[in-house]
Each structure stands twice: as C-alpha cells, then as structure tokens.
N, C-alpha and C positions, 0 to 999 in steps of 0.2 A: 386265637388263631395259631395254628402250628407254623412256626417260622424258625430260621436260624439267624445268627447275628448278621447285621446288614452287609458287612464286607463279603460274607460268603454268599448271601442271597444275590449280590451283584454278579457273582461268578456263576449263577445259574444252578445253585445247589437244589437238588430235589427234596422238597419239604414234605415227606410222606410219613405216615403214622408209624410204620414198622421201623423206619430209620431212627426215629426218636426213641422208640422202645429199645432198639439195639444200643444206642449211646448210653441210655440210662442203665441197661442191664450189664454193661461191661466196664471194667476198670480202665480208666484212660491211660494209666501208667504202664499197665502190663498187657492189656487187651483180653484178659481173662474174664470169664463170666462171673458175675456176683452171685449167681444161683447155680444149682445143679444144672449141668448141660441139658438134661431132658426138659427141665422147666423153661430154660431160656429158649430152646427150640420150639416148644409149644406156644410160648408167648409170641415169638416172631411169626409162627404159622398163623396164629389168630390175628396178628396185626395185618398180615397179607390178605386174609379173608375179609377183615374189616375194611381194608382199603377198597375192595371190590364192592362191598355192601354200601359204603359211603358214596361210591361212584354210580350206584344204581345198576350195577351189572349182575349182582347176585342177591338173592333173597333167602331167608331162612324161616321155616315154620316147624315147630316141634322137633328141633334138632336136625332137620334135614335141609340141605342146601339145594338151591335150584337157580339156574341161570335165567335171568329175566331180560337181559340185553346182551347181544353178541357184538355190540359195537366195540372195537378194540380200544383199550385205554391208551393214553399217550405214553405212559411209562412202560418200558420194555418188560420189566419183571412182572408187573400187574397183568400185562398182556399174556405172558407165558402161563401164569397161574389160571387166568380165565380160559386159555386154550386147553389146559388140562381138564378143567371142569366140563368144558364143552365136549371133549373127546371121551369122557367117562360118565355119561349121564346115568348109568346104572348104579353108580356109587353116589349116594346122597347123604349118608350119615356124616355129620360134622366131625364126629370123633375119628372116623377113618381118615378124613381129609387132614385133620390137624396132625395126626400121627404120621401121615405120609409127607406132608409139607415140612414137618419139623425135622426130618432127616437131613435136609440140606439148607434149611431156611437161614441159618447163621451165615453160611458161606454166600448164599445168594444176596442177602441184604447187605452183607459186608462188601460184596463186589459192587453193589449199587452205590454205596457210600464212597467206595474207592473211585468210581467213575465221576462222582460228584466232587471229589477232591477233599473229602472230609476225613478220610483215613488213608493209611498206607498198609500194604501187606508186609508182615514180618514172619519169616519162616523160622520155626524152631525145630531143630533136629533132635530126635530121640534115638535110642539104640537101634530100633528096627523100623522107624517111621519118621515122617516129618509132619509138622502141624503148622498151618497158616493162621495167624491172628490178624485181624484188621483193627488197627489202632491209630489214634492221632499221634503224629510224630513231631509236630512243631507247635509253637505257641498259638498260632491261629487255629489250628485244628483242635488243640486242647481246649481252647476257649469255647469252640462250638460244642464239643462233647460235654463240657461242664454246664453249658447253658441249657442243655436239654432238661436236666434235673431242676436247675435253679428257676428257669422260666415257668415250669409247671408248678413248682412250690409257691412261687410268687402269686400265680393265679389263684391257687387254692387258699392260701393264707389270707390274701387281701380281698377275697370275694369278688374278683374281677369277672367280667362276662366271659364265659367259657363256651367255646363252640363245640359242635358235636364230635369232631375228630379228637379234640383234647379230652372230652368226657369219656370217649372210648379208651383213649390212652390211659387215663386215670384208672379206669376199670381194669385194664390189663395189668397195671402196676399192682393193684390190690390182689387180683386173681392169682398172680404168680409169685407174690411174696416180696415185692420190691419197695413196698411203702416206706420202710425205714431208710432207704437210699434216696428218697425224694424228700420226705418229711422226717429228717433225722433228729431234730431238736424238739423234744416233747413240749417244752414250755413255749418256745418261739413259734412252733408250728401247730399249736393246739387247735387253732381255728380251722386249719386245713384238715387235720385229722378228724374233727367233728363233722366237717362238710363232706368228706369223701362218700360216706354211705348214701347220702341224699343224691349225690351226682350220679352214682351208679343206678340207684333205684329209679331215677327220672329218665333213664335212657329209653328209647323206643323198644318195644318188646323184643324184636329180633336181635338187636344189638345187646340188650341185657341178657338174652339167652346165650349169645356168643360168649359173653363174659362168664356166665355161670357154668357153661359147658367147659370152657377153658380151665377154670378153677378145678372142676371135677377131674379133668384129664391130668392136670398137674398133680393133684393129690393121688390119683391112681398110679401114675408113673413113678412117683417118689416112693409110694408104699411098696410097689413091686421091686424097686431097687434095693429096698432094705431086707428083702426076704433072703 
C-alpha cells in the first residue's frame, strides 16, 4: 500500500502515485532530477494518468485514452487532469497526452507535495532566469523523501504483498530508468531485481500498456535530445 511515514500521514499528506515517483526521481539534498528532465516529466505525466486509471475515471485501449467516469476525484490535481481530458475528447493518443502533461508535471506534482507539507520551494537564480525546485528542507521531510525508495525496495526484496498502485509505480521506475535508485545494491537487492519483470508483466493490460508506452516515449525523447 502506498503510504508515507506515520507522522506525515497524521498531517494529512496526500499519498498519491505521482508523489512517490517525484520523491524517488529527485535528489533530496539538491532537488534536482536523477534523470534527464524529459524522462522525469514523462514519468510524472504517466503517474498522473495512472492515478486516474486506478480511480476508474480513465481507461485505455490500444494506446488511446478515454474518459469512463466524469465524477470529480477528491484530489485537485487529478481533478484538473481529468477536466483536460474531458475538454479535449478529440485527442485520445496517450503519447500526445504524456508529452502535453510532461511540460509542467514536475511543477504541478511539486506544488501538490508542497501543499502536503512534504517539500518546500527553493528558487535558484540564473543569469537570465530563475528556477524553482521542490525539495525536503528539514529532517522530517527528508525522512519522507528517503522512505519513498526504501519502502518500495523493502516490498520488492522481501516479497511482500504489493498492491496495484505500487505495482504501477514499480513499472514506471523501470520504464524511466530509476531502478538503480531503488534497488541500488546488486547483492542485497537481487531478489527484488529478479521479481520486477514479473510484477510489470502481471499488471492488467491497460496499465501494462501505459508502462510500455511510457518507456517508448522516454526512449524517443532521449534519442531526439542526442541528435
């Protein structure tokens, strides 16, 4: 089950899939992405789509998204993403939505974590611009950020029961190249590394397709960046 440390849960922290992906994908000391920014954005975008799929608001067949329920989700960000999908029914291609949502997914999920009290905004000034990073600034927040990776590693290595949301999270970790930041010790984490392919393969078809399309989009984005 996706969760944060008990002290943060008591403060009403939103325990959502994209939030966990964000914490795993960013260095807790600098706020910088562990991946190429395009890969991080696509991973977060896929996380936001996955949240709606897990809530039963969106379905996917053959790489095309469709709204199956217009009932507003309780989370404001999920509600906004669903509203975008409802407003643009002519656009169904998952790749288009991932590219579109990836443009500001990092900021949107960072702001959701900010509202939850898990990170703080840090503005870094450059010569002609400023950049805002969302990062843990105290020991409590750093514990929550570190726990996102440790919790998932423990589930994978020890063969614990893994719910659907965590299975999707594990799939996104693999698809975007974050595996070594969750299972970093080849010897100690060998069982988890061997277990990962089965977890992804056992996903329902629509969610497995989401993972596969995300991996393909990340590969295409990174290849285009090297040209």
